[in-house]
Structure formats: C-alpha cells, structure tokens
N, C-alpha and C positions, 0 to 999 in steps of 0.2 A: 623565416626559410626563406632566401632570394625569390625576386620575382625574375631572374633573368636561371638560364641552364648553370645549373654546378656539378663544379667536375672534384673530386668525385660525384656518381650518382646520389641522389635521394632515395635510400633505401627506407624499408619500410623499420627499420632499424634507429637511421637518424631522423624519422618525422617521429616515433613515438619521443627519441628522445628531447627533441626541440620542443615539441607541444609541454611534454611532461612541465618542461620547465618554467614555461611561459605561465602555462597553469598555478604551478606552484609559485611564482613569482606575485601572480597574482590573486592571491590565496583562496579559486577555484578548490570547493572539497575534491579529494581523492583527484587528484592530478591525474598519478599513470592509469586508474580505472576511466577514467575521461577521453586521454588522449588515445587509450583502447578501442575503445566504443569508438570516437571518431573515423580513425583510421581503419577498424575493420566495415564499419560501416561504406565507407568510398569505396575501399576495396573491395564489397562484397564478399566477405569470410566469416566466418569463426575466428574468435579472438587468440583460439586458442593457433594458429593459421598465420598471424603476425609470428609467432619463436618458433615454428617449425621453418619456416623461408621469411626470415630477416632479414637478409639482402638482396630482398627480390627489389628493381627499380621500380619507384612510382613516373607515370605517365604526365606527361606534361598538363594535361586535363585532372587527371586525380592528385594535382599540386594545388592546381587554381581552388579544386573545389575545396579543398584543406585550409587554405589560405583563407576564405571566405568563411568556410563554417569557426575555426578557429579564433578570427577577428570579434563575431558574432556572442561564439564563450567567453572571450573575454571582456564584451559588456555585458556576460552576468547572463546572456540568454543561457539556458538549463541543455546540457547536454542531451539529457532522455527528449526534448520537443525538437531540437535540432535532429536529429535520426528517427525520431519516431515511438523510440521504443522505450522501454525502462522495464529492469527484470527483478523478479516477487516471487521469494521461494522456490528461487534456480528455474525460473519460467521467466519467458519472455514473454509481456504486455504490450498493447498498443496503449502508447500515450500521448494529447495532445492538449492543446490551451481548455481544451473542455474540461478536462482530471487533473485532479494530483498526481506528480509524480509517485510510486510507490518507494516508501519508505521502507531499509528493515527492522525500524524498530517493531512495524505492526506486523512484523512476519511471528514475536511471542505470542499473540492471538492464535494464528494458527496452530505454532508450534506446540499451546497449552492446547487446546480444542484434543489435537492428535493424542498425545501424552492422555488423556483425559479419557477420550475413548478408547485407545487398547488397552487399560486400567480397568474400564468401570461396565458389568456384564451390562447385555442390553445395550448399551452406545459404539461395540464394536463386531466382530463378525456376524452376522444374520443367517439364519438356517440354512441360505446356499453358501455359506463363505467365506461372501464378499463383504471385504471391511465396511464397517460405517450401512449393513443392509435394515434398512426403514427409520436410519437415523433422518433428524427433521429439523433443517438449521435456518435461522435470520440471517440474514446480514444486512444492516441498516445502514444509510449512507454508505449505499456500493462502490460511489466513484466509479473507475476501471473496472470493477470489478474482482481486484486483483485474490482482495481474500477469500469471495465469495468460488471464486474461480478454486486458487488453488484446495481449499477444501474439498471442494468439488471433486476435482481429481486427484486429490489423493484418499478418501474415501468414496471410493467408487458406489456401492451402493445408500449412500445419502442423497436425502434432496434440498433444496439449498433453494429459500425464497431470499431475491435479495430487494429491494428497494432505495430511492433517490428524488430528492426534491428536482433534481438536474432532467430535464429530456434528452440532451446533449448528451449528461454522464452516461445517462441509460445505454444511447447507442452505442459510447464507447466501451459500454462492459458489454454489449450483446454483439459484437465484434472477438473481441476477449474470450467470451464463453463457445463460440463458436471455432475460433483455434484451437481453440484444449478442447476441443467433441467434447463437451459438456454441457452443451446449450438444451440437450434435454433436459437435464437435471438439475436446471439454475433458469427460475423462472423471476424477473425481472419488472419491476411494478411501482410506477408511478406513484410519490404521495408523500406527506410532511413523516419522518419519524415512522412512528409504529403505525398508520392509521391504515398502510395500505392491506396490513395484513387482516384486518377482518374481514375482508368479502377474497380472502385466496382458500381454497378448497382445502389445503393441505393444514394449514399455520393458522384458519380461521378460531377461534374458539381457546378459549384459555386454558393453558394445562397443555398444550398442544407441540412445545419447545424441546427438543432436546439438548440445544443450543442457541443462547441470542448474541451474538457477534456488535460491537461496529465498533467504524474510527470514525467520530466523527466531528463537524470541527470546532474544536477547542483551544484557540487561543484567546488568553485574554486582552482588552485592549491596549493594557498599560504595555505588554510584549508587542503587541501589532504598532503598537504608536512609541516606543525606543527606539533610540540611539545608539544604544548601548551594543557595542558585539557580544554580552557575554546572556545577556535576559532579550534581545531583542530579535525581532525576525529577520532573515536574511534580506536582502536588497533585490533580489532575482527573484525570492519567492515571492514577495508583496509586488515587484512587476511584474510577473510571469502567469503565476498561478494562481484559482479563480479564490476568489477571495469569498465566496459563497461556502466554500468547504472545509475552509480553514478557521475564520473568524468566530468565536465563541459565544461575544458578548461582554460583557465586563469581567465579569469575572471567571471568562470560559467556561462556562458550567448550563450553559442557557439550552445543548441541546443534552447534557449528560445526564444534566436533573433530572428530567422527565423517562430517559432510559432506563438510570434507579430506579426509578420510582413506581413507572405506569410498566417495565417490560416485564420485571419477575411474574407479574402473573399469565402471562404466556410460556413460560418455561413448564415442564411435567416436574415430579418431585424428582429431586438431583439432578433437576438439568444445568445448565452452569450459563450466566452471562459475564461478558467479557467486554469492555469496555476501554476504549486508547482515551487517554487522558493528558494534557498538560502534567508535566512534571512537579512545577512550580503550586499544582493544586490539586495532587493528588491526597491531602489529608484533609480536605472538603469531600472531593468526592470522595473517598473512605466512609466519613462521618454519613453523606445520604444515602449508602448503601447501609449502612449499621443502622440505619432509622429504619430504615421498609425492616418488619416483625416477617414477611415472607421468606430472607435470606438468613444464609449463614457459613461459618466458614469462608470470611470477609478478606481480603488480602489486596496487598498491590504489587504486579510484576514487574522487576524491574530489566529494562530492555538492554541490548547486548553494550549498551555503553554503562549497563549500570545505573544507570537513572528509572525512575517510578515511571509508570509506563501504562499498564495496565490495571483495573479492578476487577477481580475475579471475586466469582462468589455462587454460593450454591443453591437451590431454592430447596424448602424445607420441603421436607414426607407429610 
C-alpha cells in the first residue's frame, strides 16, 4: 500500500486484495481471513459489510492503521492478538497474550459433547425443556474459556466448572463468560488440572460429572524444538502464545496422562471424557485410556483436517 494518496482511492476491495496477497506471499495461514479480520476491525464493521460495501474508500487514518497492523502481522504477530479477538464455534472471544488463540480443531470436543447429549437420555433436555438441564461439565485448562463458554451457550441448562493454573487466563475467561451471558453457569477455579474440582460444591466427589473435557498443554519437546516446517511448531506460536498452555513435556503427555488416569473417577456412569492431544501422540494417549479399567468405548476423533486430535471414552456403568 503506497504511503501517499493513491488514485483511484484505496477501497475496501483493493485493501483486501493487497493484504491477502501480502499475507499469502509471507505464508501466513488463512490470508483471506486475516485480511478480512484486520480490515473489519479498523473500519469498525462486521466482515459481511466488507462485501456489501466493497467500494467504500478508506480514510488516511484507516490506511495508516492498516499499514501498521499489516506490518506487525507480516512479522508473525497473530492477527487475533492484533485485534484482541478470535472466533470459536461461531462465537467471538476476547484473546490476548495471556491465553491461547482458539483453534477450529478444538471444536471437535464441543461438537461431540453436543451430539452425545442430544442422543443420550439424561444428558439432553431436562424436565423444563432446557437442553442440558442438570448436566455438569468440567473443563480443565480452560484458557480463554472458549470450550466452557461454547458448551454453556449451546446447553442453556448445563453447569460448567472451568479450571486453569493461570490467574491471567481466568481473568480472560471471566470476561468471555460475561460477554456471552453465561457467567452465572460457568464457575472459574484456579488450580492444577483436576485439583480444584475436589472443593467445588457441584463437581466435588467422584461420579458427579456428565462430561470432563480438556485442551491441555500437549506439544512434545521434539516438536517444540524442531525447525522442520512439517513437524515443528510455527515461529509465531512460539514467539507470542503462552508456553505454559502449549508445552506438554518430553512426550507431550505430562497433562494428558493424569487426566486420562484420574479424570474418569469424576464421571458418572455413561459420562464421557474428551481430551485434545498431539496428533503424533494419539496412539500413546489411547493406550493410556485403554489401561484404565473404568473406561470403555475408547477411540480417537479426527479434527477438521482429518488428524487424530481428541481421545474420547465412556465411564463404565
């Protein structure tokens, strides 16, 4: 984008095309979406408006702001952090450097819980007709709260207990719960993994949960340290997203292992545990679940890219 006044004017259409090309050349993921997010943010409109009014000329201030943001994005700073927002399960979430950016792959957890609840007596509609009435869910390592909030939003009768070791992350999660008007049904607790559940009035005690879900830190050391673009972690993830929420130890299972070993005890008979994992460690995570005599119907769900992403199992009756 030239720094001087251009003729013809820099319209929304031209801005999107220029930014998309720049992002594509820099090998930034989803260049079209990134361009749309930045332009919509600067113009203060919904993304749809970009296409219903494509010939709107940008003001000098808008152009300068977009130049600055584009330059930062081309240096690997995530667009979601630049605009302070990321989308998950068709909902907008506040995100900043205190929390991970929500990924579409994590939606596998939410979608499977909703499908199971609709199909399972006692897990869906309650006496008053609200979907999820009486259902209790624990979301471990909640981060931005995207999973907890998405479940509460889509199951208006459910109660969610969300835990995280990071007080900063819980502040973000609280704002997201308030934003989507589910704060009265999402309890946020600070602590390590399952520990906070033991003192919660709803989730405490064994056999209380309908669902236990988690997107824990799971990147193994070899993938974190690798420079191979096919197997290693992207540079912008390492540089900007919180390592505490990403790194899962030597084998990537430091958090996954205790969740699959100790978590099922918190489930009621027929309840589900769903844990997101590194695709490269799917077999190992499944084996941990298979070694737990409390679990049955163990399998690994694939994400939208077809990668093995979520271990799911049912608590035996």
